[in-house]
C-alpha positions in Angstrom: -80.9 -43.4 -4.9 -82.3 -40.4 -6.7 -81.1 -39.7 -10.2 -78.7 -36.8 -10.2 -77.1 -37.2 -13.6 -77.9 -33.5 -14.2 -75.1 -32.6 -11.8 -72.5 -34.0 -14.2 -73.6 -31.2 -16.7 -73.5 -28.4 -14.2 -71.2 -25.4 -14.9 -70.1 -25.4 -11.2 -68.6 -28.8 -11.5 -64.9 -28.4 -10.6 -65.4 -24.8 -9.2 -64.4 -24.2 -5.6 -67.6 -25.0 -3.6 -66.8 -22.1 -1.2 -67.8 -19.7 -4.0 -71.4 -20.9 -3.6 -71.6 -20.4 0.1 -70.9 -16.6 0.3 -72.8 -14.4 2.6 -75.1 -11.9 1.1 -76.1 -11.0 -2.5 -72.9 -9.0 -3.2 -70.6 -11.9 -2.3 -72.8 -14.4 -4.1 -72.5 -12.6 -7.5 -69.6 -14.7 -8.7 -71.6 -17.9 -8.0 -74.7 -16.4 -9.7 -72.6 -15.7 -12.8 -71.5 -19.3 -12.9 -75.2 -20.4 -12.7 -76.4 -17.8 -15.2 -75.5 -19.9 -18.2 -75.8 -23.3 -16.6 -77.7 -25.8 -18.7 -79.1 -27.6 -15.7 -80.0 -24.6 -13.5 -83.7 -25.6 -13.3 -82.9 -29.2 -12.2 -80.5 -27.8 -9.6 -83.1 -25.4 -8.2 -85.7 -28.2 -8.1 -83.3 -30.4 -6.3 -82.5 -27.7 -3.7 -86.1 -26.9 -3.0 -87.3 -30.5 -2.9 -84.5 -31.4 -0.4 -85.1 -28.2 1.7 -81.5 -27.1 1.2 -81.3 -23.7 2.9 -77.7 -22.7 2.5 -75.7 -21.6 -0.6 -76.5 -20.7 -4.1 -78.4 -23.4 -6.0 -80.2 -23.1 -9.3 -79.0 -19.6 -9.8 -80.7 -18.3 -6.6 -79.4 -17.3 -3.2 -80.9 -18.7 0.0 -83.2 -15.7 0.3 -84.2 -15.8 -3.3 -84.9 -19.5 -3.1 -87.1 -19.1 0.0 -89.1 -16.4 -1.8 -89.4 -18.6 -4.9 -90.6 -21.6 -2.9 -93.2 -19.4 -1.1 -94.5 -18.1 -4.5 -94.6 -21.6 -5.9 -96.5 -22.9 -2.9 -99.0 -20.0 -3.2 -99.5 -20.6 -6.9 -100.3 -24.3 -6.2 -102.9 -23.3 -3.6 -104.6 -20.7 -5.9 
């Protein structure tokens, strides 16, 4: 099994998961605030992208933001 020890340090630990599955940027803002100061935000984002997770706020990014980030990252690797 993949090492996910980083999740034990996440600020969202113990927060209602529904907060992270809001629709649209406006409704996602409370989740984004939780992520903003999270010490493992980068690991969370990497996990979400590497596992093709396409729902919810992960790593401080909404679904749409994460897709755009992944596209930019893929383009940068090609260049």
